[in-house]
C-alpha positions in Angstrom: -20.0 14.6 13.5 -21.7 16.0 10.4 -22.0 13.8 7.3 -19.4 15.0 4.9 -19.4 14.6 1.1 -16.4 13.1 -0.7 -15.0 16.6 -1.6 -15.6 18.0 1.9 -13.5 15.3 3.5 -10.3 16.5 1.9 -9.8 19.5 4.2 -10.3 17.7 7.5 -8.2 14.7 6.3 -5.3 17.1 5.4 -5.5 18.8 8.9 -5.7 15.4 10.6 -2.6 14.2 8.8 -0.6 17.3 9.7 -1.8 17.0 13.3 -0.7 13.4 13.7 2.6 13.7 11.9 3.8 17.2 12.7 2.1 18.4 15.9 4.8 17.1 18.2 7.6 18.2 15.9 9.6 15.0 16.5 11.3 13.5 13.4 11.5 10.1 15.2 7.7 10.0 15.6 7.2 11.0 12.0 9.6 8.3 10.9 7.9 5.7 13.0 4.4 6.5 11.8 5.5 6.8 8.2 7.1 3.3 8.5 3.8 1.9 9.9 1.9 3.5 7.0 4.2 2.2 4.3 4.3 -1.3 5.8 0.5 -1.3 6.0 0.0 -0.4 2.4 3.0 -2.4 1.1 1.2 -5.7 1.8 -2.3 -4.7 1.0 -3.0 -7.8 -1.2 -1.5 -11.2 -1.2 1.2 -11.6 -4.0 1.8 -15.1 -5.3 5.2 -16.1 -6.8 5.5 -15.8 -10.5 5.7 -19.3 -12.0 6.1 -18.2 -15.5 9.9 -18.1 -15.4 10.3 -21.6 -14.0 10.4 -24.3 -16.7 11.9 -27.6 -16.0 11.0 -29.6 -19.1 13.5 -30.7 -21.7 13.6 -33.3 -24.3 17.4 -33.8 -24.4 18.4 -36.9 -22.4 21.8 -35.4 -21.3 20.0 -32.5 -19.7 17.6 -34.5 -17.6 19.6 -34.4 -14.4 20.3 -30.6 -14.7 16.6 -30.0 -15.4 15.6 -32.0 -12.3 18.1 -30.0 -10.2 16.8 -26.8 -11.6 13.2 -27.9 -10.9 14.2 -28.7 -7.2 15.9 -25.3 -6.8 13.0 -23.5 -8.4 10.5 -25.3 -6.1 12.5 -24.3 -3.0 12.8 -20.8 -4.2 9.0 -20.6 -5.0 8.2 -22.0 -1.5 10.5 -19.5 0.2 8.9 -16.6 -1.8 5.5 -17.8 -0.9 6.3 -18.0 2.8 7.9 -14.5 2.7 4.9 -13.0 1.0 2.4 -14.7 3.3 4.3 -13.4 6.4 4.4 -9.9 4.8 0.7 -10.2 4.1 0.0 -11.0 7.7 2.2 -8.2 9.0 0.8 -5.6 6.6 -2.8 -6.6 7.4 -2.3 -6.2 11.1 -0.5 -2.9 10.5 -3.5 -1.7 8.5 -5.8 -2.2 11.5 -3.2 -0.4 13.7 -3.2 2.6 11.3 -6.9 2.9 11.6 -6.5 3.4 15.4 -3.5 5.7 15.0 -5.4 8.0 12.6 -8.8 7.8 14.4 -7.7 8.0 18.0 -4.3 9.8 17.6 -2.5 7.2 19.6 1.1 6.9 18.7 2.2 4.0 20.8 2.2 1.2 18.3 2.8 -1.9 20.5 -0.5 -1.7 22.5 -2.4 -1.3 19.2 -0.5 -4.2 17.7 -1.5 -6.4 20.6 -5.1 -5.2 20.4 -5.6 -6.4 16.8 -4.4 -9.9 17.2 -7.9 -11.3 16.8 -9.5 -9.2 14.1 -6.5 -9.5 11.8 -7.4 -13.0 10.8 -10.9 -12.0 9.8 -9.4 -9.1 7.8 -6.9 -11.3 6.1 -9.6 -13.8 5.2 -11.7 -11.0 3.7 -8.7 -9.6 1.7 -8.0 -13.0 0.2 -11.2 -12.7 -1.8 -10.0 -9.9 -4.1 -6.5 -11.4 -4.2 -7.7 -14.8 -5.4 -10.3 -13.3 -7.6 -7.6 -11.3 -9.4 -5.4 -14.4 -10.0 -8.3 -16.5 -11.2 -9.4 -13.9 -13.7 -5.8 -13.4 -14.9 -5.4 -17.1 -15.5 -8.7 -17.3 -17.4 -7.8 -14.2 -19.5 -4.3 -15.7 -20.1 -5.7 -19.0 -21.3 -8.3 -17.3 -23.4 -5.9 -15.0 -25.2 -3.0 -17.3 -25.4 -4.8 -19.5 -27.9 -5.8 -16.5 -29.9 -2.2 -15.1 -30.0 -0.7 -18.6 -30.7 -3.1 -19.0 -33.7 -1.9 -15.6 -35.0 1.7 -16.6 -34.6 1.6 -18.7 -37.8 2.3 -15.9 -40.3 1.7 -16.4 -44.0 5.1 -14.9 -44.8 8.0 -16.4 -42.9 9.9 -13.8 -40.8 7.0 -11.5 -40.4 4.4 -11.1 -37.6 0.8 -11.7 -38.7 -1.2 -8.5 -39.0 -3.6 -9.3 -36.2 -0.9 -10.1 -33.6 -0.5 -6.6 -32.0 -4.3 -5.9 -31.7 -4.7 -9.3 -29.9 -1.7 -8.5 -27.7 -3.0 -5.1 -26.8 -6.5 -6.4 -26.1 -5.0 -8.9 -23.7 -3.2 -6.2 -21.7 -6.3 -4.0 -21.7 -8.4 -6.9 -20.3 -5.7 -7.5 -17.6 -5.7 -3.8 -16.7 -9.5 -3.7 -16.5 -9.5 -6.8 -14.3 -6.9 -5.3 -12.0 -8.8 -2.0 -11.7 -12.0 -3.8 -10.8 -10.3 -6.0 -8.2 -8.6 -3.0 -6.6 -11.9 -1.1 -6.5 -13.4 -4.0 -4.6 -10.4 -4.0 -2.3 -10.7 -0.2 -1.7 -14.4 -0.6 -0.8 -13.5 -3.4 1.7 -10.6 -1.4 3.1 -12.4 1.9 3.6 -15.9 0.8 4.5 -15.5 -2.6 6.2 -12.1 -2.6 7.9 -12.8 0.3 10.3 -15.6 -1.8 11.9 -13.1 -4.6 12.5 -10.5 -2.3 13.9 -12.6 -0.1 16.2 -15.2 -2.6 17.4 -13.7 -6.0 16.7 -16.9 -6.7 14.9 -17.7 -10.0 13.3 -17.1 -10.4 9.6 -20.8 -10.6 8.8 -21.6 -7.5 10.8 -18.7 -5.5 9.3 -19.7 -6.4 5.8 -23.4 -5.7 6.4 -22.7 -2.2 7.9 -20.0 -1.3 5.4 -22.1 -2.3 2.4 -25.1 -0.4 3.9 -23.1 2.8 3.4 -22.5 1.9 -0.2 -26.1 0.9 -0.7 -27.5 4.1 0.9 -25.3 6.6 -0.9 -24.0 5.0 -4.1 -23.5 8.4 -5.8 -21.3 9.7 -3.0 -19.3 6.4 -2.8 -18.7 6.6 -6.6 -17.5 10.2 -6.2 -15.4 9.2 -3.3 -13.7 6.5 -5.4 -13.1 8.9 -8.3 -11.7 11.6 -6.0 -9.4 9.0 -4.5 -7.9 8.2 -7.9 -7.6 11.9 -8.7 -6.0 12.7 -5.4 -3.6 9.8 -5.8 -2.5 11.1 -9.2 -2.1 14.6 -7.7 0.0 13.3 -4.8 2.1 11.2 -7.2 2.9 14.3 -9.3 3.7 16.3 -6.2 5.8 13.4 -4.9 7.9 13.3 -8.1 8.5 17.0 -7.8 9.7 16.5 -4.2 12.0 13.7 -5.3 13.5 15.8 -8.1 14.1 18.7 -5.7 15.6 16.4 -3.2 18.0 14.9 -5.8 19.1 18.4 -6.9 19.7 19.5 -3.2 21.8 16.3 -2.7 23.8 16.9 -5.9 25.2 20.2 -4.7 27.1 19.0 -1.6 28.0 15.7 -3.4 29.4 17.7 -6.3 31.5 19.8 -3.9 32.8 16.7 -2.1 33.4 15.0 -5.5 35.5 18.0 -6.7 37.5 18.0 -3.4 38.0 14.3 -3.7 39.2 14.6 -7.3 41.7 17.3 -6.3 43.1 15.0 -3.6 43.5 11.8 -5.7 43.9 12.9 -9.3 47.7 12.8 -9.2 47.8 9.4 -7.4 49.0 6.3 -9.4 45.6 4.7 -8.6 43.6 7.8 -9.4 41.3 6.0 -11.9 40.5 3.2 -9.3 39.9 5.7 -6.5 37.7 7.9 -8.7 35.7 4.9 -9.8 35.2 3.9 -6.1 34.3 7.4 -5.2 31.8 7.7 -8.1 30.2 4.4 -7.1 29.9 5.4 -3.4 28.4 8.8 -4.4 25.8 7.1 -6.6 24.9 4.7 -3.7 24.5 7.6 -1.3 22.3 9.5 -3.8 20.1 6.5 -4.4 19.7 5.9 -0.7 18.9 9.5 -0.1 16.2 9.5 -2.8 14.6 6.3 -1.5 14.6 7.8 2.0 12.8 10.9 0.7 10.4 8.7 -1.2 9.7 6.7 2.0 8.9 9.9 4.0 6.6 11.2 1.3 4.8 7.9 0.9 4.2 7.8 4.7 2.5 11.2 4.5 0.4 10.2 1.5 -0.7 6.9 3.0 -1.6 8.5 6.3 -3.7 11.2 4.4 -5.6 8.5 2.5 -6.4 6.7 5.8 -7.7 10.0 7.3 -9.6 10.7 4.1 -11.4 7.3 4.3 -12.2 7.7 8.0 -13.6 11.2 7.6 -15.9 10.1 4.8 -17.1 7.2 6.9 -17.2 9.1 10.2 -20.5 10.9 9.5 -22.1 7.6 8.6 -20.6 5.7 11.5 -21.5 7.3 14.9 -18.7 5.7 17.0 -16.1 6.8 14.5 -17.6 10.2 14.2 -17.5 10.7 17.9 -13.8 9.7 18.0 -12.8 12.0 15.1 -14.9 15.0 16.2 -16.1 15.0 19.8 -19.2 17.1 20.6 -18.3 20.8 20.3 -15.2 20.2 18.1 -14.8 20.3 14.3 -11.9 19.8 12.1 -11.3 23.6 11.7 -10.9 24.1 15.4 -8.9 21.0 16.3 -7.6 21.0 19.9 -4.1 19.7 20.8 -3.9 16.0 20.3 -5.2 13.9 23.2 -5.4 10.2 22.5 -8.8 8.7 22.7 -9.2 6.6 25.8 -12.5 4.7 26.3 -13.9 5.1 29.8 -13.1 2.2 32.1 -15.8 -0.3 33.1 -17.5 0.6 36.4 -16.2 -1.5 39.3 -18.4 -4.3 40.7 -21.3 -6.0 39.0 -24.7 -4.7 38.4 -26.2 -6.1 41.6 -23.6 -4.2 43.7 -24.3 -1.0 41.9 -28.0 -1.4 42.7 
Protein backbone atom coordinates (compact mmCIF):
# COMPACT_ATOMS: atom_id res chain seq x y z
CA UNK A 1 0.00 0.00 0.00
CA UNK A 2 1.28 3.45 -0.90
CA UNK A 3 1.90 5.98 1.85
CA UNK A 4 -0.98 8.46 1.78
CA UNK A 5 -0.95 12.02 3.04
CA UNK A 6 -3.57 13.23 5.49
CA UNK A 7 -5.71 14.71 2.71
CA UNK A 8 -5.32 11.70 0.41
CA UNK A 9 -6.82 9.40 3.05
CA UNK A 10 -10.26 11.03 2.88
CA UNK A 11 -11.30 9.37 -0.40
CA UNK A 12 -10.35 5.78 0.49
CA UNK A 13 -11.79 6.16 3.99
CA UNK A 14 -15.11 7.30 2.52
CA UNK A 15 -15.19 4.38 0.08
CA UNK A 16 -14.25 1.91 2.81
CA UNK A 17 -17.04 3.18 5.04
CA UNK A 18 -19.61 2.85 2.27
CA UNK A 19 -18.37 -0.63 1.43
CA UNK A 20 -18.59 -1.87 5.01
CA UNK A 21 -21.97 -0.34 5.84
CA UNK A 22 -23.84 -0.40 2.54
CA UNK A 23 -22.34 -3.10 0.31
CA UNK A 24 -24.63 -5.88 1.51
CA UNK A 25 -27.66 -3.58 1.63
CA UNK A 26 -28.95 -4.99 4.89
CA UNK A 27 -30.32 -2.52 7.39
CA UNK A 28 -29.82 -5.00 10.22
CA UNK A 29 -26.09 -5.17 9.46
CA UNK A 30 -25.84 -1.38 9.26
CA UNK A 31 -27.65 -1.05 12.60
CA UNK A 32 -25.36 -3.61 14.26
CA UNK A 33 -22.16 -1.98 13.01
CA UNK A 34 -23.45 1.50 13.86
CA UNK A 35 -24.25 0.30 17.37
CA UNK A 36 -20.72 -1.08 17.75
CA UNK A 37 -19.19 2.18 16.50
CA UNK A 38 -21.30 4.32 18.85
CA UNK A 39 -20.56 2.10 21.84
CA UNK A 40 -16.85 2.19 21.01
CA UNK A 41 -16.69 5.98 20.95
CA UNK A 42 -19.21 6.53 23.74
CA UNK A 43 -16.77 5.22 26.35
CA UNK A 44 -13.55 6.56 24.88
CA UNK A 45 -12.27 8.01 28.17
CA UNK A 46 -13.02 7.16 31.78
CA UNK A 47 -15.58 9.53 33.29
CA UNK A 48 -15.51 9.96 37.04
CA UNK A 49 -18.59 10.95 39.06
CA UNK A 50 -19.14 14.64 39.74
CA UNK A 51 -18.60 15.21 43.45
CA UNK A 52 -19.35 18.91 43.33
CA UNK A 53 -23.04 18.54 43.99
CA UNK A 54 -22.67 16.30 47.04
CA UNK A 55 -22.21 18.36 50.19
CA UNK A 56 -23.02 16.83 53.52
CA UNK A 57 -21.70 19.42 55.97
CA UNK A 58 -24.07 21.50 58.10
CA UNK A 59 -23.65 23.52 61.26
CA UNK A 60 -27.24 23.20 62.50
CA UNK A 61 -27.51 20.45 65.16
CA UNK A 62 -31.07 19.46 64.20
CA UNK A 63 -29.94 18.73 60.66
CA UNK A 64 -27.09 16.40 61.62
CA UNK A 65 -29.07 13.18 61.13
CA UNK A 66 -30.49 14.22 57.77
CA UNK A 67 -27.04 15.37 56.65
CA UNK A 68 -25.60 11.99 57.61
CA UNK A 69 -28.37 10.20 55.72
CA UNK A 70 -27.80 12.38 52.67
CA UNK A 71 -24.07 11.66 52.85
CA UNK A 72 -24.76 7.91 52.93
CA UNK A 73 -27.16 8.10 49.98
CA UNK A 74 -24.70 10.28 48.08
CA UNK A 75 -21.88 7.82 48.76
CA UNK A 76 -23.95 4.90 47.49
CA UNK A 77 -24.96 6.85 44.40
CA UNK A 78 -21.37 7.90 43.66
CA UNK A 79 -20.19 4.30 44.05
CA UNK A 80 -22.92 3.03 41.72
CA UNK A 81 -22.06 5.66 39.11
CA UNK A 82 -18.37 4.80 39.38
CA UNK A 83 -19.08 1.09 38.85
CA UNK A 84 -21.32 1.86 35.87
CA UNK A 85 -18.79 4.16 34.20
CA UNK A 86 -15.99 1.65 34.80
CA UNK A 87 -17.98 -1.17 33.19
CA UNK A 88 -18.87 1.14 30.31
CA UNK A 89 -15.19 2.07 29.96
CA UNK A 90 -14.23 -1.61 29.77
CA UNK A 91 -16.99 -2.40 27.27
CA UNK A 92 -16.20 0.60 25.07
CA UNK A 93 -12.46 -0.07 25.12
CA UNK A 94 -12.97 -3.63 23.93
CA UNK A 95 -15.40 -2.48 21.27
CA UNK A 96 -12.80 -0.02 19.98
CA UNK A 97 -10.43 -2.91 19.30
CA UNK A 98 -13.27 -4.78 17.63
CA UNK A 99 -13.99 -1.83 15.34
CA UNK A 100 -10.35 -1.74 14.20
CA UNK A 101 -10.75 -5.32 13.00
CA UNK A 102 -14.17 -4.63 11.48
CA UNK A 103 -12.93 -1.70 9.41
CA UNK A 104 -9.54 -3.20 8.53
CA UNK A 105 -10.56 -6.78 7.72
CA UNK A 106 -14.23 -6.20 6.81
CA UNK A 107 -15.35 -8.93 9.16
CA UNK A 108 -18.89 -8.32 10.39
CA UNK A 109 -19.24 -11.16 12.89
CA UNK A 110 -18.74 -9.32 16.17
CA UNK A 111 -18.65 -12.19 18.67
CA UNK A 112 -15.41 -13.84 17.38
CA UNK A 113 -13.71 -10.45 17.33
CA UNK A 114 -14.99 -9.72 20.83
CA UNK A 115 -13.43 -12.95 22.11
CA UNK A 116 -10.19 -12.25 20.24
CA UNK A 117 -9.57 -8.98 22.09
CA UNK A 118 -10.00 -10.27 25.62
CA UNK A 119 -6.26 -9.94 26.36
CA UNK A 120 -5.20 -6.68 24.65
CA UNK A 121 -8.15 -4.75 26.05
CA UNK A 122 -6.49 -4.55 29.48
CA UNK A 123 -3.37 -2.99 28.01
CA UNK A 124 -5.46 -0.57 25.99
CA UNK A 125 -7.53 0.38 29.04
CA UNK A 126 -4.40 0.97 31.09
CA UNK A 127 -2.97 3.18 28.38
CA UNK A 128 -6.20 5.18 28.09
CA UNK A 129 -6.24 5.81 31.81
CA UNK A 130 -3.24 8.10 31.39
CA UNK A 131 -5.04 10.90 29.48
CA UNK A 132 -8.16 10.41 31.60
CA UNK A 133 -6.33 10.82 34.89
CA UNK A 134 -4.15 13.58 33.47
CA UNK A 135 -7.27 15.54 32.57
CA UNK A 136 -8.76 15.25 36.06
CA UNK A 137 -5.48 16.12 37.78
CA UNK A 138 -5.01 19.23 35.65
CA UNK A 139 -8.64 20.25 36.16
CA UNK A 140 -8.25 19.96 39.94
CA UNK A 141 -5.05 22.02 39.85
CA UNK A 142 -6.67 24.69 37.67
CA UNK A 143 -9.77 24.74 39.87
CA UNK A 144 -7.75 25.22 43.06
CA UNK A 145 -5.62 27.89 41.40
CA UNK A 146 -8.48 29.97 40.09
CA UNK A 147 -10.91 29.36 42.95
CA UNK A 148 -8.66 31.42 45.21
CA UNK A 149 -8.46 34.19 42.65
CA UNK A 150 -12.22 34.25 42.10
CA UNK A 151 -12.94 34.04 45.84
CA UNK A 152 -10.68 37.03 46.45
CA UNK A 153 -12.54 39.02 43.83
CA UNK A 154 -15.89 38.11 45.40
CA UNK A 155 -15.37 40.78 48.07
CA UNK A 156 -16.69 43.81 46.20
CA UNK A 157 -16.10 47.29 47.42
CA UNK A 158 -19.77 48.18 46.82
CA UNK A 159 -22.31 45.80 48.39
CA UNK A 160 -24.63 44.14 45.85
CA UNK A 161 -22.23 44.53 42.91
CA UNK A 162 -19.75 42.10 41.44
CA UNK A 163 -16.14 43.23 41.47
CA UNK A 164 -14.82 44.49 38.11
CA UNK A 165 -12.26 41.68 37.76
CA UNK A 166 -14.66 38.80 38.41
CA UNK A 167 -15.75 38.03 34.83
CA UNK A 168 -12.19 38.15 33.36
CA UNK A 169 -11.02 35.67 36.00
CA UNK A 170 -14.04 33.44 35.39
CA UNK A 171 -13.47 33.53 31.62
CA UNK A 172 -9.78 32.80 32.07
CA UNK A 173 -10.65 29.75 34.18
CA UNK A 174 -12.90 28.26 31.49
CA UNK A 175 -10.34 29.01 28.78
CA UNK A 176 -7.71 27.13 30.77
CA UNK A 177 -10.07 24.17 31.27
CA UNK A 178 -10.88 24.17 27.55
CA UNK A 179 -7.20 24.25 26.61
CA UNK A 180 -6.43 21.40 29.01
CA UNK A 181 -9.28 19.35 27.57
CA UNK A 182 -8.08 19.98 24.01
CA UNK A 183 -4.53 18.90 24.84
CA UNK A 184 -5.70 15.75 26.63
CA UNK A 185 -7.97 14.78 23.75
CA UNK A 186 -5.10 15.35 21.31
CA UNK A 187 -3.01 12.89 23.33
CA UNK A 188 -5.89 10.44 23.34
CA UNK A 189 -6.38 10.72 19.57
CA UNK A 190 -2.67 10.05 19.01
CA UNK A 191 -2.85 6.93 21.18
CA UNK A 192 -6.10 5.80 19.59
CA UNK A 193 -5.03 6.26 15.97
CA UNK A 194 -1.31 5.38 16.12
CA UNK A 195 -0.98 2.91 19.00
CA UNK A 196 -4.27 1.01 19.30
CA UNK A 197 -4.07 -0.66 15.82
CA UNK A 198 -0.87 -2.47 16.86
CA UNK A 199 -2.67 -3.84 19.92
CA UNK A 200 -5.73 -4.84 17.90
CA UNK A 201 -4.06 -6.47 14.89
CA UNK A 202 -0.94 -8.02 16.44
CA UNK A 203 -1.72 -8.20 20.17
CA UNK A 204 1.56 -6.32 20.58
CA UNK A 205 2.96 -5.47 23.97
CA UNK A 206 2.32 -1.99 25.28
CA UNK A 207 5.97 -0.98 24.93
CA UNK A 208 6.12 -2.23 21.33
CA UNK A 209 2.87 -0.53 20.35
CA UNK A 210 3.97 2.76 21.90
CA UNK A 211 7.41 2.59 20.27
CA UNK A 212 6.05 1.87 16.80
CA UNK A 213 3.18 4.32 17.06
CA UNK A 214 5.33 7.16 18.29
CA UNK A 215 7.88 6.37 15.56
CA UNK A 216 5.24 7.38 13.02
CA UNK A 217 4.72 10.68 14.85
CA UNK A 218 8.46 11.26 15.16
CA UNK A 219 9.24 10.46 11.50
CA UNK A 220 6.48 12.59 9.97
CA UNK A 221 5.47 15.29 12.45
CA UNK A 222 4.17 17.60 9.73
CA UNK A 223 1.80 15.01 8.29
CA UNK A 224 0.64 14.02 11.76
CA UNK A 225 -0.17 17.64 12.64
CA UNK A 226 -2.01 18.03 9.33
CA UNK A 227 -3.86 14.79 10.05
CA UNK A 228 -4.98 16.06 13.46
CA UNK A 229 -6.12 19.39 12.00
CA UNK A 230 -8.02 17.69 9.18
CA UNK A 231 -9.61 15.41 11.74
CA UNK A 232 -11.03 18.44 13.53
CA UNK A 233 -12.15 20.08 10.28
CA UNK A 234 -13.81 16.87 9.09
CA UNK A 235 -15.54 16.46 12.43
CA UNK A 236 -16.98 19.97 12.17
CA UNK A 237 -18.10 19.30 8.59
CA UNK A 238 -19.75 16.02 9.57
CA UNK A 239 -21.40 17.69 12.56
CA UNK A 240 -22.92 20.37 10.31
CA UNK A 241 -24.07 17.72 7.85
CA UNK A 242 -25.50 15.67 10.70
CA UNK A 243 -27.57 18.60 11.99
CA UNK A 244 -28.94 19.11 8.49
CA UNK A 245 -29.94 15.44 8.37
CA UNK A 246 -31.59 15.71 11.80
CA UNK A 247 -33.55 18.77 10.68
CA UNK A 248 -34.74 17.08 7.49
CA UNK A 249 -35.67 13.92 9.42
CA UNK A 250 -37.71 15.99 11.88
CA UNK A 251 -39.55 17.72 9.02
CA UNK A 252 -40.28 14.39 7.33
CA UNK A 253 -41.64 13.04 10.60
CA UNK A 254 -43.82 16.09 11.22
CA UNK A 255 -45.84 15.56 8.02
CA UNK A 256 -47.37 12.14 8.89
CA UNK A 257 -47.56 13.09 12.55
CA UNK A 258 -49.46 16.25 11.64
CA UNK A 259 -51.92 14.25 9.54
CA UNK A 260 -52.42 11.72 12.33
CA UNK A 261 -52.80 14.53 14.84
CA UNK A 262 -55.47 16.21 12.71
CA UNK A 263 -57.36 12.93 12.33
CA UNK A 264 -57.10 12.30 16.07
CA UNK A 265 -58.41 15.79 16.79
CA UNK A 266 -61.43 15.25 14.52
CA UNK A 267 -62.20 12.02 16.34
CA UNK A 268 -61.98 13.27 19.93
CA UNK A 269 -62.63 17.02 19.88
CA UNK A 270 -66.34 16.53 20.71
CA UNK A 271 -65.65 14.08 23.50
CA UNK A 272 -66.22 15.24 27.12
CA UNK A 273 -62.60 14.30 27.81
CA UNK A 274 -61.26 15.96 24.68
CA UNK A 275 -58.71 18.12 26.50
CA UNK A 276 -57.28 15.12 28.36
CA UNK A 277 -57.17 12.96 25.23
CA UNK A 278 -55.58 15.73 23.18
CA UNK A 279 -52.98 16.26 25.88
CA UNK A 280 -52.16 12.56 25.93
CA UNK A 281 -52.00 12.50 22.14
CA UNK A 282 -49.69 15.53 22.06
CA UNK A 283 -47.40 13.96 24.66
CA UNK A 284 -47.29 10.66 22.76
CA UNK A 285 -46.55 12.47 19.51
CA UNK A 286 -43.68 14.41 21.08
CA UNK A 287 -42.24 11.19 22.50
CA UNK A 288 -42.40 9.51 19.08
CA UNK A 289 -40.74 12.52 17.44
CA UNK A 290 -37.92 12.59 20.01
CA UNK A 291 -37.33 8.83 19.65
CA UNK A 292 -37.27 9.19 15.86
CA UNK A 293 -34.73 12.03 15.97
CA UNK A 294 -32.48 10.12 18.38
CA UNK A 295 -32.73 7.06 16.14
CA UNK A 296 -31.59 9.12 13.14
CA UNK A 297 -28.81 10.66 15.23
CA UNK A 298 -27.66 7.16 16.16
CA UNK A 299 -27.54 6.04 12.51
CA UNK A 300 -25.63 9.15 11.45
CA UNK A 301 -23.19 8.87 14.36
CA UNK A 302 -22.49 5.25 13.43
CA UNK A 303 -21.50 6.29 9.91
CA UNK A 304 -19.33 9.18 11.17
CA UNK A 305 -17.46 7.08 13.74
CA UNK A 306 -16.88 4.30 11.20
CA UNK A 307 -15.50 6.84 8.74
CA UNK A 308 -13.05 8.25 11.27
CA UNK A 309 -11.84 4.74 12.09
CA UNK A 310 -11.26 4.10 8.38
CA UNK A 311 -9.57 7.50 8.02
CA UNK A 312 -7.13 6.67 10.83
CA UNK A 313 -6.35 3.22 9.42
CA UNK A 314 -5.68 4.49 5.90
CA UNK A 315 -3.34 7.15 7.22
CA UNK A 316 -1.45 4.56 9.25
CA UNK A 317 -1.68 1.81 6.62
CA UNK A 318 1.09 3.14 4.37
CA UNK A 319 3.35 3.36 7.42
CA UNK A 320 2.40 -0.03 8.89
CA UNK A 321 3.06 -2.85 6.37
CA UNK A 322 0.72 -5.44 7.91
CA UNK A 323 -2.19 -3.00 8.02
CA UNK A 324 -1.42 -1.79 4.50
CA UNK A 325 -1.53 -5.36 3.16
CA UNK A 326 -4.89 -5.93 4.86
CA UNK A 327 -6.42 -2.70 3.57
CA UNK A 328 -5.07 -2.94 0.02
CA UNK A 329 -3.72 -6.34 -1.02
CA UNK A 330 -1.20 -6.42 -3.85
CA UNK A 331 -2.81 -5.30 -7.11
CA UNK A 332 -5.75 -3.56 -5.45
CA UNK A 333 -6.25 0.09 -4.52
CA UNK A 334 -9.13 1.95 -2.95
CA UNK A 335 -10.46 3.16 -6.32
CA UNK A 336 -10.92 -0.41 -7.66
CA UNK A 337 -12.16 -2.13 -4.53
CA UNK A 338 -13.38 -5.66 -5.09
CA UNK A 339 -16.48 -7.09 -3.37
CA UNK A 340 -15.86 -7.47 0.32
CA UNK A 341 -14.05 -10.65 1.36
CA UNK A 342 -13.15 -10.78 5.05
CA UNK A 343 -9.44 -11.04 5.72
CA UNK A 344 -8.53 -14.51 6.93
CA UNK A 345 -4.92 -15.17 7.98
CA UNK A 346 -3.50 -18.40 6.48
CA UNK A 347 -3.64 -21.36 8.88
CA UNK A 348 -0.45 -22.69 10.40
CA UNK A 349 1.14 -25.58 8.51
CA UNK A 350 0.38 -29.00 10.07
CA UNK A 351 3.11 -30.75 11.96
CA UNK A 352 6.29 -29.31 13.39
CA UNK A 353 9.37 -28.11 11.61
CA UNK A 354 11.14 -31.49 11.84
CA UNK A 355 8.25 -33.28 10.09
CA UNK A 356 8.27 -30.71 7.31
CA UNK A 357 12.01 -31.35 6.78
